N, C-alpha and C positions, 0 to 999 in steps of 0.2 A: 402296360398291358401284360397279362400273364395267361399262359395256356397250360392247364394241368397236363401232366404226363402220367398215364396209367402205369402201374408197376410192371406189367408185362411188356410194355413198350419201351421201358427205360434202356435195356441193352441196345436196341436198335437205334434209338435217338442218341444215346451216348456215343455209339460207334462213329457217328458223323463228326463228333468233336475230337476224337482221338483219345489216346491213353493219358495225356497230360491234363491234370486237374489241380485245383487248389482245395485243400482240406482246411476247414475253419474249426478250431477248437477254442475252448475258453480257459484262460489261465486262472491261477489261484486269486489273482487280483481282479477278476471279473472282466478283464480285457480280452478281446478276440485276438487269437493268434492265427496266422495264416502260413501254411506251408505248401509248397509245390511238389507234387509227386506223380508217379505213374500209377494208374488205377486199372483194375479189371472189373467189368460189370457183368454179372450173370445171376439169374434167379432171385432178383430183388436184393442182391448184395453187391456192395462195392468193396473190393479188396484193395488194400494199399499197405505200404511199408512206411512207417513214420519214424522220425528221429526221436531222440531222447526226450526233448521238451514236449513235443506234440503227443508222444506216447503217454507221458505222465498226465498231461491234460485230459486225454481221452479216457484214461483209466479212472481218473477222479471225477470227471464230468463228461459222461459218455454221449451227451447230446451234441452232435456235430453236423456240419453242412459240407457238401461237396459242390464246388463251382467249376463248371467248364465255361470259361469266358468266351464271349462272342469273338470270332475271328474276323479279319477284314472281309467285308462282303456278306457276313452272316448277321442278320438283324436281331438274333436272340442269343441270350446266354442260357445255359441249362443249370438249374440249381436243384439239388436233392438234399433233403433233411432226413436224418436218421439217428440210430443209436449204434455206437461203436463198441466192439468187444475184441479182446485179444484173439487172434487166430492161432489156436493151440497147435494146429498142424503146420503153421508157417514158420518162417525165420523170426529171429528176435525183431521186435518192432512191427510185426505183421498184424494188421487189424482187418476185421470184416465189419462193414457198416450195413446194418439192416435198414433199408430205405423205407421211410414211412410216408413220404410225399415227395413229389418232384414236379417241377414246372419249367416251362420255357418263359423267360422274362425278357421283354424288349430291352435292347441295349440303347444307351443314350446316343443320340445323333452327334457325330463329331464334325 
């Protein structure tokens, strides 16, 4: 089950999950790469700082996803898809992800 999250609601919804999220990029071999990092969400953008490999992936293949995994007692994960670009005003490895869609997705029962 999925519930769409409107762009204007994303900061409020993401705040419930905290600043820790997973960024999913695609490597040159077409495999998904996952990195864990701190994120900031505002105005339809997700800001993050990526390492060398994830940065290279995002620059070459900017379609990325952000995953806030369900926590114990939370029935839904939050997933946002978007396009990454280098944050010219940030530190090396800083990216801004323009969110194109987001949803709450039911977590598997354990």
